[in-house]
MARDREN-711482 format. One record per residue (C-alpha): residue number from 1; residue in one letter; chain; z, x, y. Coordinates in Angstrom, 2 decimals, always signed. Example, Ala and Ser with C-alpha at 12.3 -4.5 7.8 and 13.67 -1.06 7.14 Angstrom:
2
PT    i  aa  ch       zz       xx       yy
PT    1   a   A    +7.80   +12.30    -4.50
PT    2   s   A    +7.14   +13.67    -1.06
//
This chain:
288
PT    i  aa  ch       zz       xx       yy
PT    1   x   A    -0.15    -0.17    +0.11
PT    2   x   A    +1.00    +2.70    +2.35
PT    3   x   A    -2.19    +4.56    +1.27
PT    4   x   A    -4.22    +1.46    +2.44
PT    5   x   A    -2.70    +0.87    +5.78
PT    6   x   A    -3.38    +4.91    +6.58
PT    7   x   A    -7.09    +4.60    +6.01
PT    8   x   A    -7.29    +1.51    +7.71
PT    9   x   A    -5.64    +3.36   +10.74
PT   10   x   A    -8.01    +6.16   +11.04
PT   11   x   A   -10.96    +4.15   +11.04
PT   12   x   A    -9.60    +1.91   +14.42
PT   13   x   A   -10.36    +2.97   +17.65
PT   14   x   A    -7.68    +4.94   +19.66
PT   15   x   A    -7.45    +1.71   +22.41
PT   16   x   A    -4.44    +0.72   +24.26
PT   17   x   A    -1.40    -1.20   +22.21
PT   18   x   A    -2.29    -4.39   +24.55
PT   19   x   A    -6.27    -4.40   +23.85
PT   20   x   A    -5.45    -3.85   +20.11
PT   21   x   A    -3.37    -6.89   +20.57
PT   22   x   A    -5.68    -8.74   +22.19
PT   23   x   A    -8.56    -7.94   +19.40
PT   24   x   A    -6.32    -8.85   +16.68
PT   25   x   A    -5.64   -12.47   +18.16
PT   26   x   A    -9.38   -13.30   +18.54
PT   27   x   A   -10.64   -11.92   +15.74
PT   28   x   A    -8.24   -14.01   +13.72
PT   29   x   A   -10.34   -17.23   +15.85
PT   30   x   A    -8.81   -19.73   +18.42
PT   31   x   A    -6.64   -21.96   +17.11
PT   32   x   A    -6.62   -25.50   +17.81
PT   33   x   A    -3.00   -25.62   +18.79
PT   34   x   A    -1.93   -24.44   +22.03
PT   35   x   A    +1.30   -22.78   +21.37
PT   36   x   A    +2.08   -19.21   +20.07
PT   37   x   A    +4.93   -18.01   +19.11
PT   38   x   A    +7.44   -19.68   +21.26
PT   39   x   A    +5.22   -20.48   +23.96
PT   40   x   A    +4.00   -23.69   +24.77
PT   41   x   A    +1.55   -24.33   +27.15
PT   42   x   A    +0.23   -27.72   +29.00
PT   43   x   A    -2.35   -28.55   +29.01
PT   44   x   A    -4.23   -27.12   +26.80
PT   45   x   A    -7.41   -26.71   +29.09
PT   46   x   A    -7.93   -26.88   +32.71
PT   47   x   A   -11.37   -28.42   +33.63
PT   48   x   A   -12.18   -28.61   +37.80
PT   49   x   A   -14.73   -31.06   +38.29
PT   50   x   A   -15.25   -33.54   +41.16
PT   51   x   A   -12.29   -33.69   +43.89
PT   52   x   A    -9.66   -31.17   +42.13
PT   53   x   A    -9.00   -28.71   +43.96
PT   54   x   A    -5.37   -27.12   +41.88
PT   55   x   A    -3.96   -27.31   +38.59
PT   56   x   A    -0.53   -27.07   +37.35
PT   57   x   A    +0.13   -25.36   +34.36
PT   58   x   A    +3.54   -25.37   +32.27
PT   59   x   A    +4.75   -23.03   +30.39
PT   60   x   A    +7.86   -23.41   +27.98
PT   61   x   A    +9.82   -21.12   +26.18
PT   62   x   A   +10.84   -23.33   +22.55
PT   63   x   A   +12.81   -20.19   +21.28
PT   64   x   A   +16.21   -19.19   +21.27
PT   65   x   A   +15.71   -15.53   +23.12
PT   66   x   A   +14.43   -15.14   +26.30
PT   67   x   A   +11.02   -13.76   +26.78
PT   68   x   A    +8.38   -12.52   +29.26
PT   69   x   A    +4.57   -13.25   +29.49
PT   70   x   A    +2.14   -11.43   +31.73
PT   71   x   A    -0.83   -13.60   +32.54
PT   72   x   A    -4.37   -12.15   +33.35
PT   73   x   A    -7.87   -14.04   +33.16
PT   74   x   A   -10.11   -12.76   +30.42
PT   75   x   A   -14.11   -13.46   +29.61
PT   76   x   A   -14.72   -14.54   +25.97
PT   77   x   A   -17.99   -15.53   +24.12
PT   78   x   A   -18.01   -18.18   +21.14
PT   79   x   A   -19.60   -17.46   +18.23
PT   80   x   A   -21.65   -20.18   +16.52
PT   81   x   A   -18.94   -20.53   +13.54
PT   82   x   A   -16.73   -20.91   +16.32
PT   83   x   A   -14.87   -17.61   +16.35
PT   84   x   A   -14.23   -15.96   +19.81
PT   85   x   A   -14.89   -12.11   +20.71
PT   86   x   A   -14.07   -10.73   +24.44
PT   87   x   A   -17.00    -9.60   +26.67
PT   88   x   A   -17.17    -8.38   +29.77
PT   89   x   A   -20.78    -9.14   +31.12
PT   90   x   A   -21.85   -12.76   +30.53
PT   91   x   A   -24.44   -14.23   +28.13
PT   92   x   A   -27.87   -15.42   +28.96
PT   93   x   A   -27.06   -18.60   +30.28
PT   94   x   A   -23.24   -17.99   +30.67
PT   95   x   A   -21.41   -17.85   +34.41
PT   96   x   A   -17.35   -16.32   +34.55
PT   97   x   A   -15.16   -18.75   +36.23
PT   98   x   A   -12.52   -16.00   +37.38
PT   99   x   A   -14.11   -14.93   +41.11
PT  100   x   A   -13.50   -18.42   +41.97
PT  101   x   A    -9.88   -18.73   +40.75
PT  102   x   A    -6.72   -17.90   +42.16
PT  103   x   A    -3.36   -18.13   +40.58
PT  104   x   A    +0.92   -17.12   +40.91
PT  105   x   A    +2.65   -16.33   +39.44
PT  106   x   A    +0.97   -13.23   +37.32
PT  107   x   A    +3.97   -13.10   +35.11
PT  108   x   A    +7.25   -15.28   +33.80
PT  109   x   A   +10.50   -14.28   +32.68
PT  110   x   A   +11.76   -17.25   +30.82
PT  111   x   A   +15.11   -17.93   +28.89
PT  112   x   A   +15.57   -20.39   +26.22
PT  113   x   A   +14.38   -23.67   +26.67
PT  114   x   A   +13.46   -22.67   +30.16
PT  115   x   A    +9.62   -23.65   +31.21
PT  116   x   A    +7.90   -22.44   +34.71
PT  117   x   A    +4.82   -23.44   +36.58
PT  118   x   A    +2.04   -21.66   +37.01
PT  119   x   A    -0.16   -22.72   +40.21
PT  120   x   A    -3.97   -22.61   +39.39
PT  121   x   A    -6.18   -23.13   +42.73
PT  122   x   A   -10.18   -23.14   +42.80
PT  123   x   A   -11.41   -21.47   +46.15
PT  124   x   A   -15.05   -20.53   +47.38
PT  125   x   A   -16.41   -23.78   +45.63
PT  126   x   A   -19.17   -24.25   +48.18
PT  127   x   A   -20.61   -20.71   +47.31
PT  128   x   A   -20.91   -22.03   +43.49
PT  129   x   A   -24.11   -23.35   +42.43
PT  130   x   A   -24.97   -26.59   +40.23
PT  131   x   A   -23.60   -25.46   +36.37
PT  132   x   A   -20.28   -24.41   +34.16
PT  133   x   A   -18.33   -21.74   +35.03
PT  134   x   A   -15.86   -20.34   +32.05
PT  135   x   A   -13.05   -17.81   +31.65
PT  136   x   A    -9.84   -17.94   +30.11
PT  137   x   A    -6.27   -17.84   +30.79
PT  138   x   A    -4.31   -15.05   +28.33
PT  139   x   A    -0.49   -15.15   +27.74
PT  140   x   A    +0.49   -12.21   +26.29
PT  141   x   A    +4.02   -11.75   +25.23
PT  142   x   A    +5.80    -8.42   +27.07
PT  143   x   A    +8.32    -6.51   +24.43
PT  144   x   A   +11.51    -6.50   +25.46
PT  145   x   A   +12.25    -2.72   +26.35
PT  146   x   A   +15.18    -1.11   +24.87
PT  147   x   A   +18.17    -1.09   +27.23
PT  148   x   A   +19.54    +1.71   +29.07
PT  149   x   A   +22.09    +3.61   +27.16
PT  150   x   A   +21.18    +2.19   +23.81
PT  151   x   A   +20.81    +4.77   +21.37
PT  152   x   A   +17.35    +5.38   +19.54
PT  153   x   A   +17.55    +5.68   +15.83
PT  154   x   A   +16.90    +9.43   +14.91
PT  155   x   A   +14.13    +9.70   +12.17
PT  156   x   A   +13.74   +12.41    +9.27
PT  157   x   A   +10.26   +14.36   +10.72
PT  158   x   A    +9.69   +15.32    +7.41
PT  159   x   A    +8.00   +11.44    +6.34
PT  160   x   A    +5.85    +9.06    +7.74
PT  161   x   A    +6.75    +5.98    +9.38
PT  162   x   A    +4.70    +3.17   +10.30
PT  163   x   A    +6.24    +0.85   +12.61
PT  164   x   A    +3.69    -2.66   +13.09
PT  165   x   A    +5.64    -4.87   +15.71
PT  166   x   A    +3.18    -7.69   +16.47
PT  167   x   A    +2.39    -9.04   +19.95
PT  168   x   A    +1.62   -13.16   +20.27
PT  169   x   A    -0.35   -14.28   +23.05
PT  170   x   A    -2.85   -17.43   +23.12
PT  171   x   A    -5.90   -18.14   +25.14
PT  172   x   A    -6.90   -21.23   +26.95
PT  173   x   A    -9.63   -21.77   +28.81
PT  174   x   A   -10.08   -22.70   +32.26
PT  175   x   A   -13.58   -24.17   +33.28
PT  176   x   A   -15.41   -25.23   +36.94
PT  177   x   A   -18.19   -28.09   +36.64
PT  178   x   A   -20.16   -27.84   +39.60
PT  179   x   A   -22.71   -31.17   +40.00
PT  180   x   A   -23.67   -33.90   +37.41
PT  181   x   A   -23.88   -33.28   +33.49
PT  182   x   A   -26.92   -32.84   +31.25
PT  183   x   A   -25.31   -32.13   +28.25
PT  184   x   A   -26.47   -34.25   +25.09
PT  185   x   A   -25.26   -33.80   +21.38
PT  186   x   A   -26.63   -34.26   +17.63
PT  187   x   A   -25.05   -34.06   +14.35
PT  188   x   A   -27.25   -32.50   +11.83
PT  189   x   A   -27.38   -31.10    +8.15
PT  190   x   A   -24.22   -33.22    +6.91
PT  191   x   A   -23.82   -31.46    +3.82
PT  192   x   A   -20.25   -32.37    +1.13
PT  193   x   A   -19.25   -29.28    -1.22
PT  194   x   A   -16.34   -29.04    -3.25
PT  195   x   A   -13.78   -25.86    -3.38
PT  196   x   A   -11.90   -26.08    -6.52
PT  197   x   A   -10.73   -29.84    -5.85
PT  198   x   A   -11.12   -29.94    -1.96
PT  199   x   A   -13.88   -31.74    -0.55
PT  200   x   A   -15.83   -29.86    +1.95
PT  201   x   A   -18.15   -32.00    +4.84
PT  202   x   A   -20.41   -29.25    +6.57
PT  203   x   A   -22.48   -29.90    +9.44
PT  204   x   A   -23.78   -28.37   +12.45
PT  205   x   A   -22.98   -29.73   +16.23
PT  206   x   A   -25.98   -29.25   +18.38
PT  207   x   A   -25.51   -29.19   +22.16
PT  208   x   A   -28.24   -29.33   +24.94
PT  209   x   A   -28.00   -29.13   +28.79
PT  210   x   A   -26.02   -27.39   +31.52
PT  211   x   A   -22.40   -27.61   +30.18
PT  212   x   A   -19.84   -27.25   +27.36
PT  213   x   A   -18.55   -30.52   +25.14
PT  214   x   A   -14.62   -30.97   +23.59
PT  215   x   A   -14.03   -33.89   +21.87
PT  216   x   A   -12.70   -35.03   +18.66
PT  217   x   A   -14.41   -35.57   +14.91
PT  218   x   A   -13.64   -38.36   +12.41
PT  219   x   A   -15.03   -38.66    +9.30
PT  220   x   A   -14.81   -42.22    +7.63
PT  221   x   A   -16.06   -43.30    +4.15
PT  222   x   A   -17.91   -46.60    +3.72
PT  223   x   A   -17.63   -48.09    +0.31
PT  224   x   A   -20.56   -49.71    -1.35
PT  225   x   A   -18.50   -53.25    -0.42
PT  226   x   A   -17.87   -51.83    +2.86
PT  227   x   A   -14.49   -50.59    +2.75
PT  228   x   A   -13.67   -48.38    +5.43
PT  229   x   A   -11.40   -45.46    +5.38
PT  230   x   A   -10.64   -42.57    +7.40
PT  231   x   A   -11.05   -39.45    +5.48
PT  232   x   A   -10.80   -36.34    +7.74
PT  233   x   A   -10.11   -35.99   +11.78
PT  234   x   A   -10.49   -32.73   +13.56
PT  235   x   A    -9.09   -32.96   +17.48
PT  236   x   A   -10.19   -30.45   +20.06
PT  237   x   A   -13.54   -29.55   +18.80
PT  238   x   A   -15.66   -27.36   +21.49
PT  239   x   A   -19.58   -26.24   +21.89
PT  240   x   A   -19.18   -24.08   +24.92
PT  241   x   A   -22.09   -23.04   +26.95
PT  242   x   A   -24.41   -21.40   +26.29
PT  243   x   A   -24.19   -21.64   +22.37
PT  244   x   A   -26.48   -24.69   +21.36
PT  245   x   A   -24.89   -25.34   +18.11
PT  246   x   A   -21.40   -24.89   +16.35
PT  247   x   A   -21.17   -24.56   +12.38
PT  248   x   A   -18.06   -26.80   +11.63
PT  249   x   A   -16.88   -27.53    +8.21
PT  250   x   A   -13.89   -30.02    +7.44
PT  251   x   A   -11.53   -30.62    +4.97
PT  252   x   A   -11.34   -34.37    +3.66
PT  253   x   A    -8.73   -36.22    +2.36
PT  254   x   A    -8.43   -36.50    -1.66
PT  255   x   A    -7.40   -40.10    -2.45
PT  256   x   A    -7.33   -41.01    -5.66
PT  257   x   A    -8.74   -44.48    -4.88
PT  258   x   A   -11.91   -43.31    -2.36
PT  259   x   A   -15.07   -42.26    -4.82
PT  260   x   A   -16.96   -39.75    -2.87
PT  261   x   A   -19.76   -39.99    -5.04
PT  262   x   A   -21.03   -43.55    -3.71
PT  263   x   A   -21.37   -45.26    -0.45
PT  264   x   A   -21.18   -43.02    +2.36
PT  265   x   A   -19.69   -40.77    +5.16
PT  266   x   A   -19.80   -42.12    +8.44
PT  267   x   A   -19.35   -38.90   +11.32
PT  268   x   A   -18.26   -39.26   +15.08
PT  269   x   A   -17.79   -36.58   +17.82
PT  270   x   A   -16.31   -38.86   +20.49
PT  271   x   A   -14.09   -37.17   +23.85
PT  272   x   A   -10.97   -36.77   +23.58
PT  273   x   A    -8.46   -40.10   +23.03
PT  274   x   A    -6.58   -38.96   +26.31
PT  275   x   A    -9.52   -39.68   +28.28
PT  276   x   A   -11.92   -42.17   +28.99
PT  277   x   A   -13.45   -43.28   +25.44
PT  278   x   A   -16.84   -41.85   +24.98
PT  279   x   A   -19.01   -41.23   +22.06
PT  280   x   A   -21.17   -38.43   +22.09
PT  281   x   A   -22.76   -38.28   +18.92
PT  282   x   A   -22.72   -40.00   +15.06
PT  283   x   A   -24.47   -39.62   +12.16
PT  284   x   A   -23.87   -40.35    +8.30
PT  285   x   A   -24.49   -38.99    +5.13
PT  286   x   A   -25.76   -41.27    +2.18
PT  287   x   A   -23.39   -40.52    -1.18
PT  288   x   A   -24.72   -39.82    -4.83
//
């Protein structure tokens, strides 16, 4: 085990610890939950559109220990499988939002069960052309320093010691939208497979237009007799600009009373339930 870790470390590039922590978080994929470690953030995404000029982000420490978090803006690319990676230059058709945002404070110290508001303001909106601008807030846990006067552990220099300290972080999108949306979505290439005993529905979400789309997926099984049963839900699914599509897979409920070999699956993609109901796209898969 130790040899495997050493071989891995030799292959890693020499980077600063914060960058390495961010790299590890992003390559693990962007989770649908908007809490990480003991940090809870609301709202889970920030969107400036219409007359909106400011937003309050609420940060809460739901843990039992004090914690400090550094706040920054980063740029992220979404891959077609839904994974994320950091970038410094925008892809063709992508525009960053960071130069038109102001936020304060840049770091927070939170005791157990404490909360604090981070103010986010839109600036220089008149300089923006029509379209969508996106960056991501990155909240990184700052490891607590060893108090002065506390004795450090004396290590035996004749042996190799590796200490892995995980640094938790979370990102949330911040989006500026200017002008009317021309975005449209379709659902294609539906297919049902089984991973051992788990039924998995695969699909492609196709996006066209000038802005991202974000919503909830719902899958209903409709029996030959017309009985409708909800068998799958995925909330907070996004297809960000400039991506024309996202490949998505959803584990369906395993219900003994449902025959996934007959009837059909109806798939709908709609606006989140906490906003005005709007169905983006719908399709169905006939089961044989």
